[in-house]
C-alpha positions as CSV (number, residue, x, y, z in Angstrom):
1,M,0.0,0.0,0.0
2,E,1.3,3.4,-1.0
3,R,1.5,6.1,1.7
4,K,2.1,9.9,1.4
5,L,5.0,11.1,3.5
6,F,6.5,14.5,4.1
7,H,10.0,15.7,5.0
8,G,10.7,19.3,6.2
9,S,14.0,20.7,5.0
10,S,15.9,23.7,3.8
11,M,16.3,22.1,0.3
12,I,14.5,19.9,-2.2
13,V,15.4,16.3,-1.7
14,E,14.3,14.3,-4.7
15,K,15.9,11.1,-3.8
16,P,16.5,10.6,-0.1
17,K,19.7,8.8,0.9
18,I,19.6,6.3,3.8
19,L,22.6,6.9,5.9
20,S,24.3,3.9,7.2
21,D,27.5,5.3,8.8
22,G,28.1,8.4,10.9
23,Y,25.8,10.1,13.3
24,Y,24.4,13.1,11.4
25,K,20.8,13.5,12.6
26,D,19.0,14.3,15.8
27,F,17.8,10.7,16.3
28,G,20.8,8.9,14.6
29,Y,20.9,7.3,11.2
30,G,18.1,7.5,8.7
31,F,15.9,9.9,6.8
32,Y,13.0,11.2,8.9
33,C,9.5,11.6,7.5
34,T,6.0,12.1,8.8
35,N,2.6,11.5,7.4
36,I,1.5,14.8,8.9
37,E,2.2,17.7,6.5
38,K,1.7,20.3,9.2
39,Q,4.5,18.6,11.3
40,A,6.9,18.6,8.3
41,K,6.1,22.4,7.8
42,R,7.1,23.0,11.4
43,W,10.4,21.1,10.9
44,A,11.1,23.1,7.7
45,L,10.5,26.4,9.5
46,I,13.4,25.7,11.9
47,K,15.9,25.7,9.0
48,K,17.9,28.9,8.7
49,K,17.9,29.2,4.9
50,S,14.7,28.3,3.0
51,H,11.7,26.3,4.1
52,I,10.7,23.3,1.9
53,V,8.3,20.5,2.5
54,N,9.2,17.5,0.4
55,Q,6.4,15.0,-0.4
56,Y,6.9,11.4,-1.3
57,A,4.8,8.4,-2.3
58,Y,6.2,5.6,-0.2
59,E,5.7,1.9,-1.1
60,Q,6.8,-0.3,1.8
61,N,10.2,-2.0,1.3
62,Q,10.8,-5.1,3.4
63,E,14.6,-4.6,3.1
64,L,14.5,-1.3,5.1
65,N,14.5,-1.2,8.9
66,V,11.5,1.2,9.5
67,C,10.1,2.4,12.8
68,V,6.4,3.3,12.6
69,F,4.6,4.9,15.6
70,P,0.9,5.4,14.8
71,Q,0.4,7.2,18.1
72,M,2.6,8.9,20.7
73,T,3.1,5.9,23.1
74,D,5.8,5.1,25.7
75,G,7.6,3.2,22.9
76,W,7.6,6.3,20.7
77,L,8.8,8.5,23.6
78,S,11.6,6.1,24.4
79,F,12.7,6.2,20.7
80,V,12.7,10.0,20.4
81,D,14.2,10.7,23.8
82,K,17.4,8.6,23.4
């Protein structure tokens, strides 16, 4: 099933790269998206240069290690508060 995902950024990201080495993001490796466009807009607004909301059509890929939190639960809080 295809899902619509959003990524707030300071630039257009046509083809996201999945990082596998280094620690470059707030929550570690990966490319962070949300299914909530308003949330992605807030992420984009914290960027110093421009404010872009990238939109993607995502088809699940079994080869990727994906964390999905449909709600803000204790598991979600534990993940984001590392």
